All heavy atoms as an XYZ file, in Angstrom:
863
protein
N      40.939    -15.958    -20.198
C      39.666    -15.252    -20.517
C      38.603    -15.876    -19.541
O      38.503    -17.094    -19.386
C      39.228    -15.654    -21.980
C      38.029    -14.971    -22.414
S      38.063    -13.208    -22.676
C      39.203    -13.133    -24.045
N      37.725    -14.957    -19.123
C      36.636    -15.395    -18.139
C      35.350    -14.802    -18.867
O      35.402    -13.838    -19.672
C      36.776    -14.869    -16.822
C      36.751    -13.260    -16.681
C      37.922    -15.468    -16.012
C      36.573    -12.767    -15.329
N      34.351    -15.386    -18.625
C      32.967    -14.891    -19.113
C      32.062    -14.659    -17.909
O      32.082    -15.363    -16.917
C      32.331    -15.917    -19.914
C      33.135    -16.143    -21.181
C      34.247    -16.997    -21.284
C      32.849    -15.416    -22.381
C      35.101    -17.222    -22.422
C      33.628    -15.528    -23.554
C      34.653    -16.473    -23.531
O      35.412    -16.477    -24.645
N      31.282    -13.564    -17.980
C      30.332    -13.146    -16.964
C      28.954    -13.390    -17.578
O      28.616    -12.917    -18.541
C      30.521    -11.695    -16.553
C      29.467    -11.322    -15.527
C      29.672     -9.979    -15.090
O      30.327     -9.056    -15.809
O      29.162     -9.444    -13.993
N      28.228    -14.191    -16.827
C      26.762    -14.389    -17.171
C      25.924    -13.699    -16.220
O      26.041    -13.940    -15.021
C      26.410    -15.872    -17.183
C      25.036    -16.204    -17.358
C      24.642    -17.628    -16.923
O      24.884    -18.051    -15.827
O      24.153    -18.313    -17.837
N      25.086    -12.779    -16.732
C      24.157    -12.124    -15.848
C      22.676    -12.500    -16.323
O      22.403    -12.343    -17.471
C      24.330    -10.510    -16.002
C      25.605    -10.035    -15.399
C      25.768     -8.518    -15.532
N      26.785     -8.177    -14.472
C      26.519     -7.601    -13.347
N      25.280     -7.260    -13.124
N      27.485     -7.236    -12.509
N      22.058    -12.991    -15.326
C      20.713    -13.484    -15.534
C      19.706    -12.571    -14.688
O      19.911    -12.592    -13.446
C      20.543    -14.926    -15.226
C      19.142    -15.557    -15.367
O      18.195    -14.766    -15.573
O      19.110    -16.793    -15.268
N      18.800    -11.894    -15.380
C      17.819    -11.104    -14.728
C      16.436    -11.623    -14.913
O      16.023    -11.888    -15.959
C      17.888     -9.590    -15.140
C      19.228     -8.937    -15.153
C      20.157     -9.013    -16.214
C      19.531     -8.182    -14.047
C      21.339     -8.406    -16.234
C      20.712     -7.444    -14.062
C      21.774     -7.610    -15.038
O      22.829     -6.929    -15.003
N      15.683    -11.732    -13.774
C      14.259    -12.144    -13.946
C      13.556    -10.803    -13.751
O      13.623    -10.049    -12.782
C      13.915    -13.050    -12.828
C      12.402    -13.367    -13.026
C      11.936    -14.547    -12.012
N      11.753    -13.953    -10.770
C      11.668    -14.714     -9.554
N      11.757    -15.982     -9.603
N      11.496    -14.025     -8.436
N      12.874    -10.422    -14.869
C      12.113     -9.225    -14.966
C      10.642     -9.437    -14.498
O      10.121    -10.445    -14.630
C      12.168     -8.702    -16.412
C      13.475     -8.628    -16.963
C      11.515     -7.394    -16.525
C      14.542     -7.892    -16.306
N      10.116     -8.416    -13.843
C       8.793     -8.498    -13.281
C       7.818     -8.747    -14.476
O       7.976     -8.281    -15.588
C       8.468     -7.207    -12.545
C       9.175     -7.071    -11.175
C       8.789     -5.846    -10.542
C       9.561     -5.875     -9.123
N       9.150     -4.732     -8.366
N       6.839     -9.568    -14.172
C       5.834    -10.037    -15.194
C       5.261     -8.743    -15.802
O       4.900     -7.886    -15.253
C       4.773    -10.850    -14.560
N       5.081     -8.945    -17.181
C       4.643     -7.834    -18.054
C       5.587     -6.697    -18.314
O       5.224     -5.678    -19.042
N       6.762     -6.654    -17.808
C       7.765     -5.671    -17.912
C       9.021     -6.047    -18.869
O       9.857     -5.153    -19.079
C       8.265     -5.203    -16.641
C       7.209     -4.757    -15.661
C       6.528     -3.408    -16.160
C       5.584     -2.933    -15.184
N       4.988     -1.675    -15.663
N       9.025     -7.214    -19.462
C      10.161     -7.680    -20.255
C      10.381     -6.729    -21.347
O      11.552     -6.314    -21.605
C       9.899     -9.121    -20.648
C      11.177     -9.697    -21.315
C      12.489     -9.842    -20.537
C      10.762    -11.020    -21.958
N       9.392     -6.392    -22.136
C       9.599     -5.640    -23.350
C      10.044     -4.251    -23.091
O      10.901     -3.707    -23.591
N       9.511     -3.657    -21.945
C       9.924     -2.318    -21.476
C      11.466     -2.415    -21.117
O      12.289     -1.542    -21.400
C       9.122     -1.827    -20.335
C       9.440     -0.453    -19.748
C       8.517     -0.106    -18.561
O       7.707     -0.841    -18.121
O       8.897      0.969    -18.101
N      11.857     -3.422    -20.361
C      13.212     -3.494    -19.890
C      14.230     -3.618    -21.075
O      15.189     -2.961    -21.085
C      13.357     -4.698    -18.881
C      14.695     -4.821    -18.411
C      15.270     -4.174    -17.290
C      15.616     -5.708    -19.034
C      16.467     -4.294    -16.910
C      16.932     -5.896    -18.625
C      17.409     -5.144    -17.538
N      13.853     -4.580    -21.907
C      14.745     -4.825    -23.108
C      14.894     -3.531    -23.943
O      16.015     -3.189    -24.339
C      14.221     -5.979    -23.933
C      14.885     -6.083    -25.347
C      14.279     -7.331    -23.205
N      13.757     -2.767    -24.183
C      13.871     -1.544    -24.836
C      14.803     -0.500    -24.128
O      15.706      0.136    -24.831
C      12.497     -0.931    -25.060
C      12.453      0.301    -25.883
C      10.976      0.844    -26.063
C      10.784      1.884    -27.091
N      11.550      3.093    -26.818
N      14.598     -0.309    -22.942
C      15.405      0.648    -22.180
C      16.845      0.208    -22.182
O      17.767      1.084    -22.382
C      14.877      0.829    -20.667
C      13.481      1.451    -20.709
C      15.830      1.627    -19.857
C      12.787      1.458    -19.376
N      17.119     -1.094    -21.916
C      18.526     -1.494    -21.886
C      19.162     -1.286    -23.307
O      20.257     -0.891    -23.321
C      18.580     -3.040    -21.583
C      19.996     -3.499    -21.578
C      20.859     -3.237    -20.622
C      20.379     -4.334    -22.640
C      22.126     -3.722    -20.594
C      21.674     -4.804    -22.649
C      22.597     -4.376    -21.676
O      23.919     -4.881    -21.736
N      18.430     -1.626    -24.350
C      19.024     -1.537    -25.732
C      19.345     -0.086    -26.045
O      20.296      0.248    -26.669
N      18.428      0.908    -25.579
C      18.711      2.216    -25.914
C      19.628      3.034    -24.947
O      20.344      3.873    -25.356
C      17.259      2.994    -25.855
C      16.469      2.573    -27.004
C      15.006      3.254    -26.794
O      14.671      3.966    -25.919
O      14.158      2.862    -27.781
N      19.666      2.605    -23.646
C      20.407      3.357    -22.628
C      21.485      2.591    -21.960
O      22.518      3.132    -21.668
C      19.442      3.933    -21.645
C      18.402      4.810    -22.201
N      18.603      6.178    -22.591
C      17.075      4.639    -22.627
C      17.582      6.640    -23.070
N      16.572      5.653    -23.073
N      21.248      1.264    -21.672
C      22.236      0.500    -20.883
C      23.354     -0.132    -21.679
O      24.470      0.095    -21.484
N      22.971     -0.753    -22.787
C      24.012     -1.367    -23.635
C      25.000     -0.468    -24.284
O      26.157     -0.772    -24.167
C      23.315     -2.283    -24.756
C      24.171     -3.121    -25.601
C      25.083     -4.011    -24.825
C      23.418     -3.770    -26.680
N      24.574      0.643    -24.785
C      25.641      1.600    -25.335
C      26.719      1.940    -24.233
O      27.925      1.979    -24.573
C      24.876      2.744    -25.873
C      23.483      2.206    -26.141
C      23.273      1.160    -25.095
N      26.224      2.217    -23.119
C      27.166      2.542    -21.989
C      28.157      1.393    -21.625
O      29.217      1.537    -21.448
C      26.428      3.075    -20.812
C      25.841      4.459    -20.867
C      24.993      4.732    -19.836
C      27.008      5.493    -20.989
N      27.448      0.271    -21.482
C      28.247     -0.916    -21.175
C      29.281     -1.332    -22.288
O      30.374     -1.619    -21.912
C      27.423     -2.186    -20.935
C      26.605     -1.978    -19.547
C      25.910     -3.282    -19.262
O      25.256     -3.838    -20.015
N      26.139     -3.672    -18.018
N      28.886     -1.123    -23.479
C      29.890     -1.411    -24.579
C      31.049     -0.370    -24.470
O      32.202     -0.778    -24.705
C      29.187     -1.246    -25.963
C      28.372     -2.493    -26.282
C      27.787     -2.314    -27.787
C      27.071     -3.490    -28.249
N      26.596     -3.396    -29.548
N      30.680      0.851    -24.164
C      31.690      1.875    -24.059
C      32.727      1.541    -22.850
O      33.917      1.703    -22.941
C      31.127      3.266    -23.753
C      31.975      4.398    -23.601
C      31.351      5.688    -23.235
O      30.155      5.935    -23.763
O      31.809      6.480    -22.455
N      32.128      1.152    -21.689
C      32.996      0.883    -20.466
C      33.547     -0.558    -20.449
O      34.688     -0.697    -19.972
C      32.168      1.261    -19.221
C      32.034      2.655    -19.072
N      33.040      3.537    -18.724
C      30.810      3.409    -19.143
C      32.417      4.796    -18.523
N      31.212      4.759    -18.861
N      32.767     -1.476    -20.730
C      33.119     -2.815    -20.562
C      33.789     -3.536    -21.668
O      34.682     -4.507    -21.446
C      31.853     -3.716    -20.028
C      31.088     -3.204    -18.834
C      29.916     -4.113    -18.625
C      32.012     -3.053    -17.737
N      33.324     -3.203    -22.919
C      34.053     -3.761    -24.075
C      33.487     -4.892    -24.693
O      32.624     -4.696    -25.591
N      33.884     -6.168    -24.220
C      33.613     -7.303    -25.090
C      32.234     -7.996    -24.817
O      32.188     -8.906    -23.967
C      34.706     -8.356    -24.814
C      34.793     -9.333    -26.000
O      34.050     -9.189    -26.949
N      35.588    -10.365    -25.700
N      31.246     -7.376    -25.459
C      29.841     -7.944    -25.402
C      29.726     -9.148    -26.258
O      30.023     -9.067    -27.451
C      28.865     -6.882    -25.892
C      27.458     -7.138    -26.011
C      26.730     -7.440    -24.896
C      26.973     -7.164    -27.261
C      25.383     -7.776    -24.938
C      25.418     -7.455    -27.335
C      24.727     -7.771    -26.263
N      29.280    -10.232    -25.674
C      29.153    -11.515    -26.370
C      27.666    -11.664    -26.851
O      27.508    -12.041    -28.050
C      29.486    -12.635    -25.487
C      30.899    -12.590    -24.909
C      29.379    -14.112    -26.257
C      32.032    -12.448    -25.964
N      26.743    -11.571    -26.051
C      25.290    -11.945    -26.390
C      24.335    -11.409    -25.439
O      24.601    -11.078    -24.171
C      25.239    -13.430    -26.656
N      23.107    -11.353    -25.884
C      21.941    -10.948    -24.964
C      20.798    -11.721    -25.389
O      20.501    -11.890    -26.622
C      21.650     -9.458    -25.157
C      20.832     -8.779    -24.010
C      21.554     -8.558    -22.739
C      19.600     -8.465    -24.059
C      20.841     -7.948    -21.726
C      18.872     -7.828    -23.063
C      19.614     -7.649    -21.886
O      18.850     -7.026    -20.829
N      20.025    -12.407    -24.473
C      18.974    -13.404    -24.795
C      17.847    -12.991    -23.963
O      17.874    -12.537    -22.835
C      19.388    -14.839    -24.399
C      20.677    -15.240    -25.042
C      21.852    -15.146    -24.430
C      20.670    -15.862    -26.363
C      23.090    -15.671    -25.004
C      21.778    -16.248    -26.918
C      22.986    -16.187    -26.294
N      16.569    -13.439    -24.423
C      15.466    -13.560    -23.585
C      14.880    -14.923    -23.699
O      15.270    -15.687    -24.567
C      14.323    -12.658    -24.146
O      13.955    -12.964    -25.492
C      14.630    -11.115    -24.076
N      14.198    -15.364    -22.667
C      13.739    -16.775    -22.544
C      12.396    -16.846    -23.320
O      11.524    -16.006    -23.327
C      13.472    -17.188    -21.070
O      12.731    -16.273    -20.476
C      14.881    -17.223    -20.393
N      12.232    -18.073    -23.850
C      10.988    -18.349    -24.669
C      10.277    -19.479    -24.095
O       8.974    -19.461    -24.105
C      11.367    -18.648    -26.123
C      10.196    -18.936    -27.059
C       9.391    -17.808    -27.340
O       9.837    -16.716    -27.173
O       8.135    -17.963    -27.611
N      10.976    -20.487    -23.565
C      10.405    -21.701    -23.012
C      11.056    -21.935    -21.598
O      12.268    -21.628    -21.424
C      10.678    -22.932    -23.863
C       9.990    -22.723    -25.201
C      10.269    -24.190    -23.227
C      10.239    -23.806    -26.253
N      10.330    -22.475    -20.645
C      10.880    -22.603    -19.387
C      10.475    -21.446    -18.477
O       9.381    -20.955    -18.592
N      11.337    -21.044    -17.504
C      11.081    -19.942    -16.741
C      11.111    -18.632    -17.576
O      12.135    -18.284    -18.136
C      12.100    -19.883    -15.584
C      11.716    -18.818    -14.512
C      12.540    -18.977    -13.225
O      13.414    -19.797    -13.092
O      12.423    -17.936    -12.497
N      10.063    -17.984    -17.650
C       9.877    -16.820    -18.554
C      10.324    -15.537    -17.859
O      10.639    -15.529    -16.697
C       8.422    -16.698    -19.060
C       7.908    -17.902    -19.795
C       6.454    -17.828    -20.148
C       8.805    -18.201    -20.935
N      10.344    -14.373    -18.627
C      10.717    -13.133    -18.122
C      12.138    -12.969    -17.558
O      12.446    -12.317    -16.737
C       9.755    -12.765    -16.968
C       8.324    -12.664    -17.477
O       7.945    -12.099    -18.369
N       7.461    -13.372    -16.714
N      12.990    -13.733    -18.342
C      14.452    -13.647    -18.081
C      15.181    -13.000    -19.244
O      14.820    -13.232    -20.298
C      15.052    -15.108    -17.813
C      14.800    -15.597    -16.483
N      15.818    -15.521    -15.436
C      13.679    -16.134    -15.949
C      15.326    -16.121    -14.467
N      14.033    -16.429    -14.652
N      16.224    -12.233    -18.897
C      17.219    -11.887    -19.911
C      18.553    -12.273    -19.330
O      18.842    -12.325    -18.161
C      17.162    -10.327    -20.167
C      15.829     -9.940    -20.899
C      17.409     -9.521    -18.875
N      19.381    -12.745    -20.340
C      20.742    -13.170    -19.984
C      21.654    -12.438    -20.835
O      21.506    -12.355    -22.067
C      20.864    -14.755    -20.178
C      22.206    -15.243    -19.883
C      19.826    -15.450    -19.373
N      22.729    -11.921    -20.205
C      23.791    -11.191    -20.906
C      25.061    -11.884    -20.672
O      25.353    -12.471    -19.577
C      23.918     -9.736    -20.412
N      25.994    -11.925    -21.746
C      27.240    -12.529    -21.637
C      28.259    -11.524    -22.041
O      28.147    -10.774    -23.101
C      27.364    -13.796    -22.558
C      26.622    -14.971    -22.301
C      26.720    -16.010    -23.261
C      27.004    -15.550    -20.855
N      29.367    -11.434    -21.174
C      30.366    -10.440    -21.475
C      31.734    -11.261    -21.219
O      31.786    -12.169    -20.395
C      30.348     -9.246    -20.415
C      29.230     -8.362    -20.691
C      27.969     -8.609    -20.158
C      29.218     -7.263    -21.484
N      27.120     -7.542    -20.595
C      27.921     -6.711    -21.337
C      30.192     -6.563    -22.154
C      27.553     -5.540    -22.068
C      29.807     -5.340    -22.818
C      28.593     -4.867    -22.855
N      32.893    -10.904    -21.738
C      34.082    -11.530    -21.504
C      35.112    -10.526    -21.077
O      34.983     -9.326    -21.477
C      34.539    -12.288    -22.702
O      35.014    -11.371    -23.848
N      36.061    -11.010    -20.356
C      37.162    -10.179    -19.843
C      38.479    -11.056    -19.772
O      38.318    -12.196    -19.706
C      36.825     -9.729    -18.327
C      35.591     -8.955    -18.185
C      34.387     -9.707    -17.909
C      35.589     -7.721    -18.315
C      33.157     -8.929    -17.784
C      34.464     -6.917    -18.342
C      33.215     -7.514    -17.923
O      32.008     -6.845    -17.880
N      39.528    -10.410    -19.771
C      40.833    -11.127    -19.717
C      41.078    -11.724    -18.259
O      41.672    -12.717    -18.101
C      41.996    -10.197    -20.030
C      42.041     -9.795    -21.442
C      42.195    -11.014    -22.396
O      42.982    -11.831    -22.127
N      41.429    -11.073    -23.414
N      40.490    -10.976    -17.215
C      40.562    -11.413    -15.893
C      39.598    -10.829    -14.982
O      38.911     -9.822    -15.393
C      42.048    -11.016    -15.338
O      42.139     -9.607    -15.305
N      39.523    -11.316    -13.772
C      38.637    -10.592    -12.725
C      39.058     -9.205    -12.409
O      38.254     -8.413    -12.173
C      38.619    -11.562    -11.404
C      37.803    -12.662    -11.476
C      37.995    -13.589    -10.278
C      36.329    -12.529    -11.853
N      40.413     -8.980    -12.385
C      40.900     -7.682    -12.172
C      40.393     -6.716    -13.280
O      40.076     -5.588    -13.007
C      42.450     -7.659    -12.086
C      42.818     -8.296    -10.770
O      42.078     -8.412     -9.868
O      44.072     -8.751    -10.755
N      40.464     -7.134    -14.503
C      40.053     -6.270    -15.588
C      38.527     -6.028    -15.456
O      38.061     -4.921    -15.558
C      40.274     -6.919    -16.933
C      39.800     -5.991    -18.106
C      39.601     -6.737    -19.430
O      39.356     -7.906    -19.339
O      39.841     -6.140    -20.420
N      37.747     -7.014    -15.163
C      36.336     -6.819    -14.860
C      36.136     -5.788    -13.849
O      35.208     -4.882    -13.965
C      35.656     -8.172    -14.546
C      34.194     -8.063    -14.227
C      33.654     -9.372    -13.617
N      32.245     -9.264    -13.268
C      31.861     -8.842    -12.129
N      32.754     -8.582    -11.133
N      30.582     -8.741    -11.788
N      36.646     -5.951    -12.695
C      36.508     -5.111    -11.597
C      36.878     -3.667    -11.963
O      36.040     -2.722    -11.628
C      37.447     -5.540    -10.351
O      37.016     -6.842    -10.017
C      37.350     -4.532     -9.138
N      37.973     -3.403    -12.612
C      38.306     -2.069    -12.930
C      37.341     -1.442    -13.925
O      36.956     -0.263    -13.790
C      39.749     -2.133    -13.540
N      36.950     -2.198    -14.990
C      36.016     -1.654    -15.905
C      34.614     -1.400    -15.269
O      34.043     -0.350    -15.634
C      35.770     -2.604    -17.149
C      37.021     -2.696    -18.008
C      36.913     -3.557    -19.287
C      37.953     -3.337    -20.229
N      37.728     -3.979    -21.538
N      34.196     -2.271    -14.399
C      32.836     -2.033    -13.745
C      32.923     -0.805    -12.856
O      31.930     -0.030    -12.829
C      32.405     -3.298    -13.128
C      32.010     -4.357    -14.097
C      31.240     -5.494    -13.447
N      30.003     -5.035    -12.824
C      28.853     -4.673    -13.526
N      28.850     -4.875    -14.741
N      27.833     -4.355    -12.782
N      34.068     -0.600    -12.209
C      34.198      0.439    -11.311
C      34.099      1.806    -12.094
O      33.435      2.656    -11.591
C      35.558      0.425    -10.590
C      35.743      1.529     -9.621
C      37.101      1.371     -8.832
C      37.365      2.473     -7.934
N      38.541      2.429     -7.205
N      34.739      1.867    -13.145
C      34.574      3.057    -14.015
C      33.136      3.277    -14.490
O      32.631      4.457    -14.453
C      35.554      2.930    -15.295
O      36.871      2.780    -14.712
C      35.494      4.224    -16.127
N      32.550      2.271    -15.035
C      31.166      2.332    -15.447
C      30.216      2.848    -14.263
O      29.348      3.736    -14.519
C      30.724      1.055    -16.013
C      29.337      1.092    -16.544
S      28.605     -0.516    -17.152
C      28.399     -1.311    -15.563
N      30.298      2.172    -13.093
C      29.435      2.647    -11.983
C      29.649      4.140    -11.632
O      28.645      4.745    -11.090
C      29.730      1.688    -10.822
C      29.309      0.215    -11.009
C      29.777     -0.643     -9.861
C      27.736      0.111    -11.258
N      30.780      4.648    -11.849
C      30.992      6.055    -11.502
C      30.457      7.057    -12.554
O      30.396      8.273    -12.330
C      32.467      6.349    -11.319
N      30.134      6.517    -13.754
C      29.634      7.341    -14.798
C      28.128      7.858    -14.516
O      27.320      6.945    -14.335
C      29.603      6.503    -16.167
C      29.180      7.313    -17.360
O      28.337      8.242    -17.266
O      29.829      7.040    -18.450
N      27.905      9.058    -14.398
C      26.532      9.667    -14.206
C      25.510      9.104    -15.164
O      24.319      8.924    -14.846
C      26.736     11.135    -14.186
C      28.149     11.386    -14.178
C      28.933     10.192    -14.630
N      25.867      8.830    -16.364
C      24.870      8.267    -17.398
C      24.483      6.859    -16.951
O      23.286      6.490    -17.215
C      25.560      8.300    -18.704
C      25.979      9.680    -19.237
C      26.653      9.576    -20.643
N      27.957      8.819    -20.368
C      28.705      8.308    -21.334
N      28.284      8.336    -22.569
N      29.783      7.609    -21.019
N      25.395      6.112    -16.294
C      24.990      4.793    -15.762
C      23.952      4.909    -14.676
O      23.056      4.195    -14.633
C      26.204      4.010    -15.414
C      25.785      2.591    -14.976
C      25.791      2.018    -13.759
C      25.319      1.566    -15.828
N      25.374      0.783    -13.720
C      25.027      0.423    -14.979
C      25.071      1.339    -17.159
C      24.546     -0.770    -15.524
C      24.686      0.156    -17.702
C      24.378     -0.821    -16.786
N      24.196      5.880    -13.846
C      23.285      6.157    -12.765
C      21.863      6.501    -13.263
O      20.856      6.021    -12.715
C      23.830      7.138    -11.793
C      25.181      6.759    -11.079
C      25.138      5.490    -10.449
O      24.114      5.168     -9.680
N      26.062      4.547    -10.637
N      21.883      7.272    -14.299
C      20.580      7.639    -15.043
C      19.887      6.434    -15.561
O      18.684      6.185    -15.405
C      20.811      8.677    -16.105
C      19.556      9.106    -16.774
O      18.650      9.644    -16.088
O      19.524      8.843    -18.029
N      20.755      5.529    -16.185
C      20.088      4.333    -16.765
C      19.500      3.498    -15.608
O      18.379      2.957    -15.702
C      21.157      3.450    -17.468
C      20.685      2.085    -17.599
C      19.702      1.717    -18.506
C      21.270      0.953    -16.794
C      19.345      0.343    -18.607
C      20.879     -0.283    -16.893
C      19.845     -0.585    -17.804
O      19.447     -1.909    -17.976
N      20.220      3.332    -14.472
C      19.712      2.651    -13.343
C      18.347      3.079    -12.826
O      17.507      2.328    -12.386
C      20.654      2.496    -12.145
C      21.935      1.772    -12.513
C      22.949      1.830    -11.271
C      21.769      0.279    -12.957
N      18.168      4.402    -12.864
C      16.929      4.908    -12.493
C      15.787      4.681    -13.436
O      14.681      4.423    -12.994
C      17.052      6.613    -12.394
C      17.852      6.995    -11.255
C      18.044      8.571    -11.231
C      19.027      8.938    -10.096
N      19.401     10.264    -10.338
N      16.184      4.476    -14.730
C      15.166      4.042    -15.750
C      14.587      2.648    -15.585
O      13.485      2.474    -15.857
C      15.779      4.262    -17.130
C      16.060      5.624    -17.532
C      16.757      5.612    -18.911
N      17.233      6.946    -19.271
C      16.553      7.819    -20.105
N      15.408      7.486    -20.650
N      17.175      9.019    -20.290
N      15.534      1.837    -15.124
C      14.942      0.370    -14.920
C      14.600     -0.009    -13.423
O      14.254     -1.128    -13.159
C      16.046     -0.621    -15.385
C      16.372     -0.432    -16.892
C      17.343     -0.519    -14.675
N      14.666      1.090    -12.568
C      14.308      0.791    -11.224
C      12.771      0.271    -11.138
O      11.940      0.851    -11.689
C      14.402      2.118    -10.402
C      14.041      1.993     -8.923
O      14.616      0.937     -8.345
O      13.434      2.797     -8.379
N      12.705     -0.862    -10.437
C      11.379     -1.393    -10.294
C      11.047     -2.457    -11.293
O       9.960     -3.070    -11.257
N      11.848     -2.622    -12.356
C      11.568     -3.618    -13.482
C      12.233     -4.985    -13.107
O      11.789     -5.982    -13.598
C      12.081     -3.191    -14.753
C      11.507     -1.774    -15.250
C      12.041     -1.355    -16.591
C       9.911     -1.942    -15.239
N      13.333     -5.047    -12.427
C      14.062     -6.267    -12.197
C      13.541     -6.912    -10.879
O      13.489     -6.247     -9.828
C      15.503     -6.040    -12.041
C      16.060     -5.339    -13.405
C      16.411     -7.211    -11.726
C      17.568     -4.980    -13.350
N      13.301     -8.182    -10.895
C      12.878     -8.876     -9.677
C      14.031     -9.539     -9.018
O      14.282     -9.389     -7.800
C      11.858    -10.063    -10.182
C      11.199    -10.665     -8.889
O      10.979    -10.131     -7.902
O      10.708    -11.809     -9.173
N      14.865    -10.335     -9.743
C      15.976    -11.019     -9.219
C      17.178    -10.946    -10.227
O      16.962    -11.050    -11.414
C      15.796    -12.493     -8.866
C      14.672    -12.586     -7.810
C      16.878    -13.268     -8.483
C      14.189    -13.994     -7.572
N      18.370    -10.809     -9.691
C      19.557    -10.802    -10.574
C      20.475    -11.859    -10.025
O      20.819    -12.034     -8.840
C      20.360     -9.485    -10.524
C      21.610     -9.527    -11.285
C      22.441     -8.223    -11.096
O      21.854     -7.140    -10.818
N      23.683     -8.218    -11.298
N      21.128    -12.641    -10.922
C      22.162    -13.604    -10.697
C      23.314    -13.395    -11.622
O      23.163    -13.185    -12.798
C      21.735    -15.096    -10.751
C      20.763    -15.336     -9.752
O      20.945    -15.441     -8.612
N      19.506    -15.729    -10.271
N      24.496    -13.371    -10.964
C      25.736    -13.213    -11.811
C      26.633    -14.342    -11.519
O      26.921    -14.733    -10.413
C      26.367    -11.916    -11.339
O      25.492    -10.840    -11.524
C      27.653    -11.673    -12.183
N      27.212    -14.878    -12.623
C      28.145    -16.008    -12.547
C      29.351    -15.661    -13.366
O      29.244    -15.145    -14.435
C      27.563    -17.347    -13.032
C      26.414    -17.823    -12.206
C      25.915    -19.084    -12.458
N      25.718    -19.421    -13.853
C      25.433    -20.590    -14.321
N      25.303    -21.674    -13.560
N      25.245    -20.761    -15.625
N      30.579    -16.080    -12.878
C      31.764    -16.022    -13.670
C      32.014    -17.456    -14.169
O      32.066    -18.414    -13.354
C      32.925    -15.515    -12.803
C      32.667    -14.088    -12.343
C      34.224    -15.581    -13.616
C      32.514    -13.023    -13.315
N      32.209    -17.561    -15.520
C      32.384    -18.832    -16.172
C      33.775    -18.909    -16.675
O      34.285    -17.945    -17.289
C      31.382    -18.958    -17.232
C      29.903    -18.749    -16.888
C      29.044    -18.728    -18.129
C      29.412    -19.935    -15.992
N      34.396    -20.062    -16.520
C      35.751    -20.398    -17.074
C      35.620    -21.388    -18.114
O      35.134    -22.530    -17.916
C      36.723    -20.814    -15.949
C      36.942    -19.905    -14.880
O      37.397    -18.765    -15.231
N      36.615    -20.200    -13.653
N      36.012    -21.131    -19.419
C      35.848    -22.121    -20.461
C      36.926    -23.211    -20.222
O      37.981    -22.970    -19.724
C      36.170    -21.239    -21.764
C      37.062    -20.095    -21.259
C      36.703    -19.849    -19.811
N      36.470    -24.486    -20.555
C      37.349    -25.596    -20.556
C      38.195    -25.514    -21.840
O      37.890    -24.819    -22.809
C      36.504    -26.944    -20.421
C      35.750    -27.003    -19.196
C      35.666    -27.094    -21.660
N      39.349    -26.385    -21.883
C      40.143    -26.315    -22.959
C      39.667    -26.506    -24.275
O      40.064    -25.935    -25.301
C      41.335    -27.345    -22.722
O      40.734    -28.743    -22.685
N      38.567    -27.234    -24.468
C      37.917    -27.529    -25.815
C      36.803    -26.628    -26.122
O      36.103    -26.865    -27.112
C      37.606    -29.022    -25.948
C      36.784    -29.600    -24.784
C      35.401    -29.369    -24.711
C      37.444    -30.276    -23.812
C      34.737    -29.955    -23.632
C      36.776    -30.799    -22.704
C      35.335    -30.729    -22.722
O      34.644    -31.195    -21.610
N      36.599    -25.686    -25.291
C      35.451    -24.769    -25.608
C      35.788    -23.903    -26.827
O      36.851    -23.418    -26.886
C      35.151    -23.832    -24.370
O      34.190    -22.867    -24.692
N      34.743    -23.622    -27.752
C      35.136    -22.820    -28.830
C      35.223    -21.256    -28.348
O      35.848    -20.550    -29.094
C      33.797    -22.883    -29.703
C      32.723    -23.464    -28.898
C      33.428    -24.163    -27.812
N      34.733    -20.946    -27.218
C      35.002    -19.615    -26.599
C      36.213    -19.780    -25.623
O      36.153    -20.488    -24.672
C      33.728    -19.074    -25.901
C      32.499    -18.761    -26.712
C      31.386    -18.431    -25.832
C      32.815    -17.722    -27.714
N      37.253    -19.157    -25.995
C      38.350    -19.147    -25.071
C      38.577    -17.752    -24.548
O      38.853    -17.103    -23.956
C      39.702    -19.649    -25.847
C      39.542    -21.063    -26.201
C      39.506    -21.961    -24.900
O      40.358    -21.880    -24.023
N      38.677    -22.939    -24.868
């Protein structure tokens, strides 16, 4: 099992708008295509205007195949147009749990 952490810094003053659009349009499509949604967070203390999403996959190959299908979906392209201009920076990391992690 691998975990994907996506950290988006949203432009100042746009966090609420981004979270609303994602919840209504992005997340339903991602759940349909990607499957194992773990969590979604916003920051409260520290560097603000961030959202962090966690997804899990059996392998990098599974992740690649599922994301390829999602990116080809015209509804996903419509979602991307809705959030255009709201994201400042995106970072993506693949995380591997250690043997004693409660998430395997």
